[in-house]
C-alpha positions as CSV (number, residue, x, y, z in Angstrom):
1,M,0.1,0.1,0.2
2,T,2.7,2.4,0.7
3,Q,4.4,1.7,-2.5
4,S,1.3,2.3,-4.7
5,K,0.5,5.3,-2.5
6,T,3.6,7.3,-3.1
7,S,3.9,6.0,-6.8
8,E,0.8,7.9,-7.6
9,T,3.0,11.4,-7.1
10,P,5.4,11.7,-10.4
11,K,9.3,12.0,-8.7
12,L,10.3,15.9,-8.4
13,T,11.9,17.2,-11.6
14,F,15.3,18.9,-11.2
15,G,14.0,21.9,-12.3
16,T,11.6,21.7,-9.5
17,K,14.3,21.0,-7.0
18,L,16.6,23.9,-8.4
19,A,13.8,26.4,-8.0
20,Y,13.1,25.1,-4.5
21,G,16.5,25.6,-3.6
22,A,16.7,28.9,-4.9
23,G,14.3,30.2,-2.4
24,D,16.6,29.7,0.4
25,L,19.3,31.5,-1.2
26,G,18.1,34.9,-0.5
27,T,17.6,34.1,3.5
28,A,20.9,32.5,3.3
29,I,23.1,35.4,2.1
30,T,21.4,37.7,4.6
31,A,21.7,35.5,7.6
32,N,25.3,34.7,6.8
33,V,26.3,38.4,6.2
34,L,24.6,39.1,9.4
35,I,26.3,36.8,11.4
36,F,29.9,36.7,9.8
37,Y,30.1,40.9,9.4
38,L,27.3,42.7,11.5
39,S,29.2,42.5,14.7
40,P,32.5,43.9,13.4
41,F,30.6,46.3,11.5
42,L,28.8,47.7,14.3
43,T,31.3,47.8,16.9
44,D,34.4,49.0,14.5
45,V,32.6,50.8,11.8
46,A,29.4,52.1,13.4
47,G,31.1,52.9,16.6
48,L,28.6,51.1,18.7
49,S,30.2,49.9,22.4
50,P,30.1,45.8,22.1
51,G,27.7,45.9,24.6
52,L,25.2,47.8,22.6
53,A,26.0,46.2,19.6
54,G,24.9,42.9,21.4
55,R,22.0,44.3,22.7
56,T,20.5,45.5,19.5
57,Q,21.2,42.4,17.7
58,L,19.4,40.4,20.9
59,V,16.3,42.7,20.9
60,G,16.1,41.8,16.7
61,K,16.2,38.4,17.1
62,F,13.9,38.1,20.3
63,W,11.4,39.6,18.0
64,D,12.1,37.6,15.2
65,A,11.8,34.2,17.3
66,V,8.7,35.8,18.7
67,N,6.9,36.2,15.0
68,D,7.9,32.9,13.8
69,P,4.9,31.3,15.4
70,M,2.8,33.8,14.7
71,V,3.5,33.5,10.8
72,G,3.8,29.8,11.1
73,V,0.3,29.8,12.5
74,L,-1.4,32.4,10.3
75,S,0.0,30.6,7.3
76,D,-1.3,27.3,8.4
77,R,-4.8,28.9,8.6
78,T,-4.4,30.8,5.1
79,K,-7.7,30.0,3.3
80,S,-6.6,28.1,0.0
81,T,-6.0,30.7,-3.1
82,R,-4.8,30.1,-6.6
83,W,-1.5,30.8,-5.1
84,G,-2.1,28.1,-2.0
85,R,-1.2,29.0,1.9
86,R,2.3,29.8,1.4
87,Y,3.2,31.9,-1.8
88,P,1.4,34.9,-1.0
89,W,3.1,35.6,2.2
90,M,6.8,34.7,-0.2
91,L,5.4,37.4,-2.6
92,L,4.4,40.1,-0.4
93,G,7.6,40.0,1.9
94,A,10.4,39.9,-0.5
95,I,10.8,43.7,-1.5
96,P,10.2,44.5,2.3
97,F,12.8,42.2,3.1
98,G,15.7,43.4,0.9
99,I,14.9,47.1,1.9
100,F,15.5,46.6,5.4
101,F,18.6,44.6,4.8
102,F,19.9,47.4,2.9
103,L,19.4,49.8,5.8
104,Q,21.3,47.7,8.2
105,W,24.6,48.7,6.7
106,V,23.8,52.6,6.7
107,V,25.7,54.8,9.3
108,P,23.7,58.0,10.1
109,N,25.1,60.7,12.1
110,F,22.1,61.6,14.5
111,S,24.3,63.8,17.0
112,N,28.0,65.4,17.4
113,N,27.5,64.7,20.8
114,P,29.1,61.2,21.2
115,E,27.2,59.5,23.8
116,T,23.6,60.8,22.3
117,N,24.9,59.5,19.1
118,Q,25.5,56.1,20.7
119,W,21.9,55.7,22.2
120,A,20.5,57.1,18.7
121,L,22.2,54.6,16.6
122,F,21.2,51.9,19.1
123,I,17.5,52.8,18.4
124,F,18.0,53.0,14.8
125,Y,20.0,49.6,14.3
126,T,17.1,48.1,16.7
127,A,14.4,49.3,14.8
128,V,15.9,48.3,11.2
129,S,16.7,45.1,13.2
130,I,13.1,44.5,14.3
131,F,11.5,45.2,10.7
132,F,14.1,43.3,8.6
133,N,13.4,40.1,11.1
134,A,9.6,40.5,10.7
135,F,10.0,40.2,6.7
136,Y,12.6,37.7,7.2
137,T,10.1,35.5,8.9
138,V,7.6,36.5,6.6
139,V,9.5,34.9,3.5
140,N,11.5,32.2,5.1
141,V,8.8,30.0,7.3
142,P,6.4,29.9,4.7
143,Y,9.5,28.7,2.2
144,T,10.5,26.0,4.7
145,A,7.0,24.8,5.2
146,L,7.0,23.8,1.3
147,T,9.2,20.9,2.1
148,P,6.6,18.1,3.3
149,E,3.8,19.7,0.7
150,L,6.1,19.3,-2.4
151,T,6.7,15.2,-1.6
152,Q,6.1,12.6,1.0
153,D,9.1,10.1,-0.1
154,Y,11.6,9.6,2.8
155,N,14.5,10.0,0.6
156,E,13.4,12.3,-1.7
157,R,13.3,14.9,1.2
158,T,16.9,14.5,1.7
159,S,17.5,15.0,-1.3
160,L,15.1,18.0,-1.9
161,N,16.9,19.4,1.1
162,S,20.2,18.9,-0.7
163,F,19.1,21.1,-3.0
164,R,18.0,23.7,-0.5
165,F,21.3,23.8,1.4
166,A,23.5,23.8,-1.4
167,F,21.6,27.1,-2.5
168,S,22.3,28.1,1.2
169,I,25.7,27.2,1.9
170,G,26.1,28.5,-1.9
171,G,24.5,32.0,-0.6
172,S,27.1,32.1,2.1
173,L,30.0,31.4,-0.1
174,L,28.8,34.3,-2.4
175,S,28.5,36.6,0.1
176,I,31.9,35.9,1.6
177,I,33.3,36.5,-1.8
178,V,31.4,39.4,-3.0
179,F,32.5,41.2,0.5
180,D,36.0,40.1,-0.2
181,F,36.3,41.3,-3.8
182,I,35.0,45.0,-2.5
183,I,37.7,44.9,0.2
184,R,40.6,43.8,-2.1
185,R,39.7,45.3,-5.3
186,M,37.4,48.2,-5.2
187,I,37.1,50.6,-2.1
188,Q,39.2,51.4,0.8
189,D,37.1,53.3,3.4
190,Q,35.3,50.6,5.2
191,A,31.6,52.1,5.2
192,Q,31.5,52.6,2.1
193,Q,32.7,48.9,1.6
194,Y,29.9,47.4,3.9
195,L,27.3,49.8,1.7
196,A,28.6,48.1,-1.6
197,M,28.1,44.6,-0.1
198,A,24.9,45.8,1.1
199,V,23.4,46.7,-2.9
200,V,24.6,43.7,-4.2
201,C,23.4,41.4,-1.6
202,T,20.2,43.0,-1.8
203,L,19.6,42.2,-5.2
204,L,21.0,38.8,-4.9
205,S,18.4,38.2,-1.8
206,V,15.2,39.4,-3.4
207,L,15.2,38.0,-6.9
208,P,15.8,34.4,-6.3
209,I,12.1,34.2,-4.3
210,Y,10.5,35.0,-7.0
211,W,12.4,32.2,-9.1
212,C,11.1,29.7,-6.1
213,V,7.5,30.4,-6.1
214,L,7.3,30.3,-10.3
215,G,9.3,27.3,-10.5
216,T,7.5,25.4,-7.6
217,R,4.0,26.5,-8.2
218,K,3.0,23.8,-10.9
219,R,4.4,21.1,-8.6
220,M,2.0,22.5,-6.0
221,K,-1.0,22.7,-7.8
222,Y,-0.4,19.0,-9.0
223,V,0.0,18.1,-5.4
224,A,-2.9,20.0,-4.1
225,S,-4.9,18.2,-6.8
226,Q,-3.8,15.0,-5.5
227,H,-4.0,15.6,-1.8
228,P,-6.4,18.5,-1.0
229,E,-6.1,17.8,2.7
230,E,-2.5,19.4,2.1
231,E,-4.1,22.9,1.3
232,E,-6.8,23.1,4.1
233,P,-6.5,25.6,6.6
234,V,-5.7,24.5,10.2
235,S,-8.9,25.0,12.3
236,M,-7.3,23.8,15.5
237,P,-7.3,26.7,18.3
238,I,-3.5,28.0,18.8
239,V,-3.0,27.0,22.2
240,Q,-4.0,23.4,21.4
241,Q,-1.9,23.1,18.6
242,L,1.3,24.5,20.9
243,K,0.2,21.6,23.6
244,V,0.1,19.0,20.6
245,V,3.6,20.2,19.2
246,F,5.2,20.1,22.6
247,S,3.7,16.8,23.2
248,N,5.2,15.1,19.8
249,R,8.4,13.4,21.4
250,P,10.4,12.9,18.5
251,F,9.8,16.5,17.3
252,L,11.4,17.6,21.1
253,F,14.4,15.2,19.9
254,V,14.6,17.3,16.4
255,V,14.4,20.2,18.1
256,G,17.2,19.5,20.8
257,I,19.5,18.0,17.9
258,Y,18.9,21.3,15.9
259,L,19.3,23.9,18.8
260,C,22.8,22.3,20.2
261,S,24.1,22.0,16.4
262,W,23.2,25.6,15.5
263,F,24.0,27.0,18.6
264,S,27.6,26.0,18.2
265,L,28.0,27.0,14.7
266,Q,26.3,30.5,15.4
267,L,28.5,31.2,18.8
268,T,31.7,30.0,16.7
269,A,30.4,32.2,13.4
270,S,30.0,35.3,15.6
271,I,33.5,34.9,17.3
272,V,35.3,34.0,14.4
273,P,36.0,37.5,13.3
274,Y,37.4,38.4,16.3
275,F,39.6,35.0,16.6
276,V,41.0,35.5,13.5
277,K,42.1,38.9,14.0
278,D,42.7,39.4,17.6
279,W,43.9,36.0,18.5
280,M,45.6,34.5,15.0
281,R,46.6,38.4,14.3
282,N,45.7,37.5,10.6
283,P,42.8,39.5,9.6
284,E,43.5,39.1,6.2
285,V,42.8,35.3,6.1
286,R,39.1,35.6,7.6
287,G,37.7,35.2,4.1
288,F,39.5,32.1,3.3
289,V,38.7,30.5,6.5
290,L,34.8,31.0,6.2
291,L,35.0,29.9,2.6
292,A,37.0,26.7,3.5
293,V,34.0,25.9,6.1
294,Q,31.1,26.9,3.9
295,G,32.5,25.4,0.6
296,I,33.7,22.2,2.1
297,A,29.7,21.7,3.8
298,M,28.6,22.7,0.4
299,L,30.6,19.9,-1.5
300,M,29.6,17.4,1.5
301,L,25.7,17.8,1.1
302,P,25.7,15.0,-1.7
303,V,27.8,12.9,-0.1
304,W,26.1,12.7,3.2
305,S,22.6,12.5,1.3
306,K,24.0,9.0,-0.2
307,V,25.4,8.2,3.3
308,S,22.1,9.0,4.8
309,Q,20.0,6.8,2.3
310,R,22.2,4.0,3.0
311,Y,22.9,4.0,6.6
312,G,19.9,6.4,7.9
313,K,19.5,9.8,9.1
314,K,21.1,9.2,12.7
315,A,24.1,7.3,11.6
316,T,25.2,10.1,9.4
317,Y,24.6,12.7,11.8
318,F,27.0,10.9,14.1
319,M,29.6,10.6,11.4
320,G,29.6,14.4,10.8
321,M,29.3,15.8,14.2
322,S,32.4,13.7,15.4
323,L,34.5,15.6,12.6
324,W,33.2,18.6,13.9
325,I,33.9,18.2,17.7
326,I,37.6,17.2,17.1
327,A,37.9,20.7,14.8
328,Q,35.8,22.9,17.3
329,F,37.7,21.7,20.4
330,G,41.1,22.0,18.5
331,L,40.3,25.6,17.8
332,F,40.9,26.2,21.4
333,F,44.5,25.2,21.7
334,L,45.5,26.4,18.4
335,Q,48.4,29.5,18.7
336,P,49.0,32.5,16.8
337,G,50.9,31.8,13.3
338,Q,49.4,28.2,13.1
339,T,47.5,29.1,9.9
340,N,47.6,25.7,7.9
341,L,46.2,24.0,11.1
342,M,43.5,26.5,11.3
343,Y,42.6,25.6,7.7
344,I,42.5,21.9,8.7
345,F,40.2,22.4,11.3
346,A,38.1,24.7,9.2
347,V,37.7,21.5,6.4
348,M,36.6,19.3,9.3
349,A,34.2,21.7,10.9
350,G,32.7,22.2,7.3
351,C,32.0,18.2,7.0
352,G,30.2,18.5,10.4
353,V,28.5,21.8,9.5
354,S,26.9,20.2,6.3
355,T,25.2,17.5,8.5
356,A,23.9,20.1,10.9
357,Y,22.4,21.7,7.6
358,L,21.0,18.5,6.4
359,I,19.8,15.9,8.9
360,P,17.5,17.9,11.4
361,W,15.6,19.6,8.3
362,S,15.3,16.2,6.5
363,M,13.9,14.8,10.0
364,L,11.2,17.3,10.7
365,P,9.2,16.5,7.5
366,D,8.6,12.6,9.2
367,V,7.4,14.3,12.4
368,I,5.2,16.3,10.8
369,E,3.3,12.8,9.5
370,L,3.2,11.4,12.6
371,D,1.5,14.6,14.0
372,E,-1.1,14.3,10.9
373,L,-1.7,10.7,12.1
374,N,-2.1,11.7,15.6
375,T,-4.2,14.8,14.9
376,G,-5.5,14.2,11.3
377,Q,-4.5,17.8,10.3
378,R,-1.4,19.0,8.2
379,R,0.5,21.8,10.5
380,E,3.7,22.1,8.8
381,G,3.7,26.0,9.3
382,I,4.1,25.7,13.2
383,F,6.6,22.9,13.4
384,Y,9.1,25.1,10.9
385,S,8.2,28.4,12.7
386,F,9.5,26.7,16.1
387,M,12.9,25.6,14.4
388,V,13.4,28.9,12.9
389,F,12.3,30.2,16.1
390,L,14.9,28.4,18.4
391,Q,17.6,29.0,15.8
392,K,16.9,32.9,16.0
393,I,17.2,32.5,19.8
394,C,20.5,30.3,19.7
395,L,21.5,33.5,17.2
396,G,20.6,36.5,19.4
397,V,21.8,35.2,22.4
398,A,25.1,33.7,21.5
399,V,25.7,36.9,19.9
400,A,24.9,39.2,22.5
401,V,26.6,37.0,25.3
402,V,29.9,37.3,23.3
403,L,29.8,41.1,22.5
404,E,28.8,41.8,26.3
405,A,31.7,39.5,27.4
406,I,34.2,41.0,25.1
407,G,33.2,44.4,26.3
408,W,33.1,43.6,29.8
409,A,36.9,42.1,29.2
410,G,38.0,45.8,28.2
411,Y,37.7,45.1,24.1
412,I,40.0,47.9,22.4
413,K,38.4,49.2,19.0
414,P,40.5,49.5,16.1
415,T,41.2,53.1,14.9
416,A,43.0,54.6,11.9
417,A,45.8,55.1,13.8
418,V,46.0,51.6,15.0
419,A,43.9,48.9,13.1
420,L,45.2,46.3,15.1
421,P,45.5,46.7,18.7
422,E,46.8,44.4,21.2
423,Q,43.8,43.3,23.1
424,P,43.9,42.3,27.1
425,E,44.3,39.0,28.3
426,A,40.8,38.6,29.3
427,V,39.4,39.5,26.1
428,L,41.7,36.9,24.3
429,W,40.2,34.3,26.9
430,V,36.8,35.3,26.2
431,I,37.5,34.5,22.6
432,R,39.1,31.3,23.0
433,L,36.4,29.9,25.2
434,A,33.8,31.0,22.8
435,I,35.5,29.4,19.9
436,G,36.2,26.1,21.7
437,P,34.8,24.6,24.9
438,L,31.4,26.0,24.7
439,P,30.2,25.2,21.2
440,T,31.9,21.4,21.7
441,L,29.8,20.9,24.7
442,A,26.7,21.8,22.8
443,L,27.5,19.5,19.7
444,I,27.8,16.6,22.4
445,A,24.7,17.3,24.0
446,G,23.3,17.0,20.5
447,L,24.6,13.7,19.8
448,V,23.1,12.5,22.8
449,M,19.5,13.8,21.3
450,A,20.2,12.0,18.1
451,Y,20.8,8.7,19.8
452,F,17.5,8.9,21.6
453,Y,15.8,10.1,18.1
454,P,12.9,7.4,17.5
455,I,11.8,7.7,13.8
456,T,13.9,5.3,11.4
457,R,13.1,4.6,7.8
458,E,11.0,1.6,8.9
459,V,8.9,3.8,11.4
460,H,8.4,6.3,8.9
461,A,7.0,3.6,6.1
462,E,4.6,2.6,8.5
463,I,3.1,6.1,9.7
464,L,2.8,6.4,5.7
465,L,1.1,3.4,5.5
466,K,-1.3,4.0,8.4
467,L,-2.1,7.4,6.8
468,A,-2.7,5.7,3.6
469,E,-5.0,3.3,5.3
470,R,-6.8,6.0,7.0
471,K,-7.3,7.9,3.7
472,L,-8.5,5.2,1.7
473,S,-10.8,4.5,4.5
474,A,-12.4,7.7,4.2
475,S,-13.0,7.9,0.7
476,S,-14.5,4.5,0.7
């Protein structure tokens, strides 16, 4: 019955997978730029103190996290139109998403009084961050919820996510290349460098959203005609939805896995610019280190996808995380001048980062079908929104804690006269702890969660069989 049911829906075409993957390009570019470059921009170019720079990002990310479940629930409840439940959100949110991303790289001067200007800049960047993160959610949450609606096949979902994260990591690489090119080839003034990068990345971020909508819409219309229940708005009250979501035991394990791996990734990403500049004393290689991590992560996606098809998602996650843990802990012992060893650790970390992108997002559609079996309703939006919610909480907390800590430790800002100041010993210890032991502990906790994750390929096949039996019984 499972084979006959899945054979009714043709396999996804290469063009559909490509268009779906493109939908993550814009959000990946903006997220990557903000993770790697916003903190140094705010502290070293805009002139905010590290504490205020951390707080403005924390406020923006907490609002971003709060509005994720709101948009998820609302997109689940959107009445089916000729554009479906998800596409109207993506189409309407794309342009404001680009505008507010660009505004985050403008440096206005509100007052000649330094203290007054500090607080005015804090308010400005906080407001822009709130609006940007709101429209990021409007675009991203409905997009991520498309995955289980495009296919029900266990292995095809891993393949679909491979395309998604190929574009996601590709967007990260592209943003690094663009910024590095602008720095080395075009503009000397730092403020103008960031502004030029913002113009290019804004254009690269908005246009692929429309490609995704137009390239997957035909498939979505077909799936909706074959499975009209997937386009039905959710009728369950929100409070009851939340209770059901958090009573879904496999979902809690997926959340734990994702939370631990992404906390480690985003804590590391937020501290890498300071680690390379202030500890390794080699700021010129920052772009190459980031390219090594993201480039290897991208190259490993098809490899891990094949490994997952053969050995399962849990085993694949263990393989990738083992390499990442060794690399992450090794960074703590790295000494200035050991640049080649830093690249080796970056390559190893990239192998693990690839599984952090791929595996949790491939597990989530299976959890959603278990929820459908238990409740009788499809609620992709709320599940995906809580995943993104946690990702943003991790980023906001990680960045704020790191910036507050280096501020308390006595961080010295670069100046025109001293571009690479010697940092106090306390600042260097904060940087090393944030790049080594703390992420390592988070990754180990993620492995523990993965060990107890209960949905195997066989369990998923049984879930699909029971859903097929229910639908057959209802139709007869």
